[in-house]
C-alpha positions in Angstrom: 0.2 0.0 0.0 1.3 3.6 -1.2 1.4 6.5 1.1 -0.2 9.2 -0.2 -0.8 12.6 1.4 -4.2 13.4 2.1 -5.4 17.4 2.5 -6.9 16.5 6.4 -3.9 14.7 8.1 -0.8 16.5 9.5 2.4 14.6 9.4 4.4 15.4 13.1 6.5 18.3 12.6 10.6 17.0 13.1 11.7 20.8 13.9 12.5 21.9 17.6 12.3 25.8 17.9 14.9 27.4 19.9 14.1 31.0 19.8 12.3 31.0 23.1 14.9 28.9 24.6 17.3 31.4 23.2 15.4 34.5 24.6 15.1 32.9 28.3 19.0 32.3 28.5 19.3 36.1 27.2 17.1 37.1 30.0 18.7 34.9 32.6 22.3 36.2 31.4 21.4 39.6 32.0 20.2 38.8 35.5 23.3 37.3 36.4 25.1 40.0 35.0 23.8 42.7 37.0 23.3 40.6 40.2 26.7 39.5 40.3 28.6 42.9 41.4 25.9 43.3 43.9 26.4 39.8 45.7 30.3 40.6 46.6 29.3 43.1 49.7 32.3 44.1 52.0 34.3 47.1 53.1 37.4 47.9 51.2 40.3 47.1 53.3 44.1 47.1 52.0 45.3 44.2 54.4 48.6 44.0 55.4 50.9 40.7 53.8 52.3 38.1 55.8 53.1 34.2 55.7 50.7 32.9 57.9 48.5 29.8 57.5 44.9 29.6 56.4 42.4 28.8 59.4 40.7 25.2 59.5 37.5 25.4 57.4 35.8 23.4 59.4 34.7 25.5 62.1 31.8 28.0 62.3 31.9 31.2 60.6 34.3 33.6 62.4 33.0 36.8 63.7 35.1 39.4 61.9 35.4 43.1 62.7 37.0 45.0 60.2 38.4 48.9 61.2 39.0 50.4 57.9 41.6 53.2 57.4 39.4 56.0 58.9 39.1 54.0 62.1 35.3 52.8 61.9 34.2 49.3 62.9 32.2 46.8 61.2 31.0 43.7 61.9 30.4 40.9 59.5 27.0 39.4 61.5 25.6 43.2 62.0 22.2 43.7 60.1 24.2 45.9 57.8 27.4 44.8 57.5 28.7 47.8 55.3 27.7 50.4 57.7 30.1 51.7 60.3 29.0 51.0 63.8 29.5 52.6 67.6 32.2 51.1 69.8 29.3 50.5 72.2 26.8 48.9 69.6 29.8 46.7 68.5 30.8 45.2 72.2 26.6 44.6 72.6 26.5 42.7 69.3 29.4 40.6 70.3 28.5 39.6 73.4 25.1 38.6 72.0 26.9 36.4 69.0 29.1 34.5 72.1 26.6 34.0 74.6 24.8 31.8 72.3 27.5 29.7 71.9 27.9 26.3 74.1 31.2 26.4 76.1 32.9 23.5 74.4 32.7 25.1 71.5 34.6 28.1 70.4 34.0 30.5 67.6 36.6 32.1 65.9 36.9 35.9 66.6 39.0 38.2 63.9 40.4 41.7 63.4 40.4 42.5 59.9 42.4 45.8 60.0 43.5 48.1 57.1 47.3 48.1 57.0 46.9 52.2 57.0 44.6 51.9 60.0 45.4 53.7 62.9 47.0 51.3 65.7 45.4 52.4 68.2 42.1 51.6 66.7 42.9 48.2 66.3 44.0 47.6 69.3 40.7 49.2 70.8 38.6 46.6 68.6 40.5 43.9 69.9 40.1 45.1 73.6 36.1 45.3 73.1 36.4 41.7 71.6 38.2 40.7 75.0 35.8 42.5 77.0 32.3 41.0 75.1 33.8 37.8 76.1 36.0 36.3 73.1 38.5 33.8 74.8 41.3 34.6 71.8 41.1 37.4 69.1 43.3 36.8 65.7 44.3 39.0 63.0 43.5 38.8 59.4 46.2 39.1 57.0 46.8 39.1 53.3 49.2 36.2 51.8 52.2 37.3 50.6 52.7 37.3 46.6 56.2 36.4 46.8 55.5 33.5 48.7 54.9 30.0 46.7 53.5 27.3 48.0 55.7 24.0 47.9 53.3 21.1 47.3 
């Protein structure tokens, strides 16, 4: 029996229309291009360079107090981490964060000071952290660019 094309019947279409797919991909590309720069939040700090070891990644998220070149304090776990906070508020926020931890568990407490910041402001941040209940306070530095890792 020979195949004949009848006027009322339609053959299945074997072409795929990719135009809607391309439209969706372009919209997603634009959305990611706009939101990517907004995801990197933080305060611009020029860290001093040293040859120190990195922290253990299995620990809880550390409390990081940032001291910028102007001597302003910032806390990474505050409501607005990009907004400067006064010393009294910093002390209160850190006390609240450290009060919630169990006795055997220690959350790392670190100071991230700009290399052009007043040394007194960095020390003031460390004193405030110790008064708020931090058992030990570490300093964040930038690794030396000249150091090569032997591996």
